[in-house]
TORDOTOR-422549 format. One line per field, with one value per residue: x, y, z of N, C-alpha, C in turn. Coordinates in steps of 0.1 Angstrom, whole numbers. Last residue first. Layout:
! residues N
nx = c(X  ...) .
ny = c(Y  ...) .
nz = c(Z  ...) .
cax = c(X  ...) .
cay = c(Y  ...) .
caz = c(Z  ...) .
cx = c(X  ...) .
cy = c(Y  ...) .
cz = c(Z  ...) .
***
This chain:
! residues 118
nx = c(94  110  93  93  83  84  75  69  73  95  117  108  121  124  137  136  149  151  137  150  170  179  203  202  210  225  210  174  149  118  92  58  29  -6  -37  -51  -67  -54  -43  -43  -11  5  5  11  38  45  35  49  75  74  69  92  118  141  160  162  172  152  150  182  195  206  206  215  225  215  193  183  187  172  168  155  155  150  137  119  95  61  37  17  4  -24  -27  -16  -22  -1  2  27  42  39  55  54  51  31  34  52  63  89  90  70  82  103  99  125  148  157  173  154  139  159  164  138  135  156  151  124  124  108) .
ny = c(-76  -97  -120  -131  -150  -153  -171  -170  -170  -184  -160  -142  -137  -138  -136  -124  -127  -105  -94  -62  -58  -41  -27  -32  -35  -42  -42  -48  -22  -6  -8  -3  -16  -19  -29  -50  -31  3  33  65  80  86  66  44  46  35  8  -2  0  -17  -42  -45  -24  -4  -14  -50  -74  -93  -101  -104  -108  -104  -99  -115  -145  -155  -163  -139  -126  -130  -119  -123  -127  -149  -137  -120  -111  -110  -121  -147  -159  -154  -129  -114  -128  -126  -127  -137  -110  -84  -57  -27  -16  -14  20  37  48  56  79  94  102  119  155  177  189  183  161  143  139  126  103  91  85  67  46  34  7  -17) .
nz = c(-142  -120  -101  -68  -40  -5  25  61  88  96  84  57  23  -13  -45  -77  -108  -136  -158  -156  -126  -96  -74  -38  -3  19  52  54  49  59  69  64  74  66  80  91  115  116  132  129  137  159  177  162  159  184  183  160  170  192  179  164  177  159  142  140  148  149  123  108  75  43  8  -13  -26  -58  -72  -83  -52  -19  14  48  82  109  140  165  172  166  187  170  150  154  163  143  111  83  48  24  7  -18  -35  -41  -65  -84  -90  -62  -38  -38  -53  -42  -18  -11  -13  -26  -35  -60  -55  -45  -69  -85  -70  -71  -98  -100  -82  -69  -48  -28) .
cax = c(90  110  101  89  91  78  85  67  62  83  115  110  112  127  131  138  140  156  140  140  167  174  195  209  201  226  220  188  154  131  102  71  39  8  -27  -48  -64  -65  -40  -52  -21  5  3  -3  30  48  31  34  71  77  59  79  111  130  164  156  182  157  140  172  196  204  203  218  221  226  199  188  183  182  165  165  149  158  135  131  106  74  44  23  18  -19  -34  -8  -26  -5  0  15  41  37  50  54  64  37  27  48  49  86  100  68  71  106  97  111  145  148  179  165  133  152  174  144  126  156  162  128  127  113) .
cay = c(-76  -83  -118  -120  -149  -146  -166  -174  -162  -186  -173  -141  -143  -133  -145  -121  -134  -110  -109  -71  -56  -53  -26  -31  -31  -50  -37  -49  -35  -6  -3  -6  -7  -23  -18  -50  -44  -6  20  55  75  95  80  45  50  49  17  -1  7  -3  -36  -44  -36  -4  -3  -37  -64  -87  -92  -109  -103  -115  -94  -100  -138  -149  -173  -149  -122  -133  -117  -125  -120  -144  -145  -125  -103  -114  -109  -140  -160  -167  -139  -116  -120  -134  -119  -140  -124  -89  -71  -34  -13  -27  8  35  44  45  69  89  93  108  142  172  190  194  173  148  145  139  112  94  94  79  55  39  21  -13) .
caz = c(-156  -125  -113  -77  -53  -17  15  47  82  103  90  71  33  1  -35  -63  -99  -124  -158  -161  -140  -103  -86  -51  -14  7  42  58  47  53  78  57  78  64  76  76  110  116  126  133  127  147  182  167  148  181  194  160  158  194  189  157  176  169  152  136  145  162  128  117  88  53  22  -13  -14  -50  -64  -92  -66  -30  0  37  71  98  128  160  177  160  184  182  150  148  170  155  122  94  60  33  10  -4  -35  -28  -58  -82  -93  -76  -39  -30  -56  -56  -18  -20  -6  -25  -21  -59  -62  -37  -57  -89  -72  -58  -91  -109  -79  -83  -49  -41) .
cx = c(91  105  99  98  85  88  77  77  59  70  103  107  116  118  135  131  144  145  146  145  156  170  190  199  209  217  221  197  168  136  116  82  52  18  -13  -39  -62  -60  -52  -49  -30  -7  2  -5  15  39  34  30  56  73  62  69  98  123  153  160  176  167  145  163  186  206  201  216  225  220  211  197  190  177  176  159  159  150  143  128  119  85  58  30  25  -4  -29  -14  -18  -10  -6  14  28  37  50  48  64  50  36  41  44  72  98  78  69  94  99  111  130  143  170  171  143  146  169  155  131  146  162  138  130  114) .
cy = c(-62  -83  -104  -120  -139  -147  -160  -167  -165  -179  -174  -154  -139  -139  -139  -131  -131  -117  -114  -85  -65  -49  -40  -31  -30  -47  -47  -44  -36  -20  -1  0  -12  -12  -24  -39  -44  -20  10  42  66  92  90  59  52  54  32  9  9  5  -21  -37  -34  -18  -3  -27  -50  -76  -85  -98  -110  -108  -105  -94  -124  -141  -168  -160  -132  -129  -122  -122  -119  -137  -140  -134  -108  -105  -113  -127  -154  -169  -153  -127  -124  -125  -127  -131  -126  -104  -76  -48  -21  -26  -4  22  43  39  56  78  87  98  131  159  186  196  185  161  150  146  126  105  99  89  68  50  25  2) .
cz = c(-162  -139  -117  -89  -62  -28  3  38  68  98  98  77  47  11  -21  -55  -85  -115  -145  -162  -144  -117  -90  -62  -27  -4  30  48  53  53  71  65  72  68  75  72  95  112  127  126  134  138  171  173  152  169  190  171  157  182  191  167  169  167  163  147  140  160  141  121  97  67  31  1  -15  -38  -56  -84  -75  -43  -9  23  60  88  116  148  172  165  179  177  162  151  166  164  135  105  71  44  18  -4  -21  -28  -45  -74  -91  -78  -54  -33  -48  -59  -32  -22  -16  -17  -18  -44  -60  -42  -47  -77  -76  -60  -78  -103  -88  -80  -64  -41) .
***
C-alpha cells in the first residue's frame, strides 16, 4: 500500500518516501511459509483483485531479480533473520482504493489474503 498524498509531498521536497510506504496497517500479510516447507519459490501466479475486478496478474518468475537473488543481495547490506519480511513491489496495475473496497490477492501455492479497506 502507498499513501500517494505523502509520496507526492516527499517527492516535491526531495525527501525519502518511507512514510508513504510505512504507515499504520500499510502491509497486510497472508500466510508465511518457511522455505523448509515450500522450497525456494521461483514461479507461481501472483494476483490482486479489487471488488472482484482483476487489477494485477503476473508470475513470480517475472520479478526483475529472483527471490534467491534478492535475499542474497540484501544479505550483503543487512543482517537478515528468520521472520524478516522483504517487500519487492508489485506487478503493473496499481491503483487507488477507497473505503469499503475488498481486495483479494494471492500467490499460487502460498495462499490468499482478503482485506477490506476501512
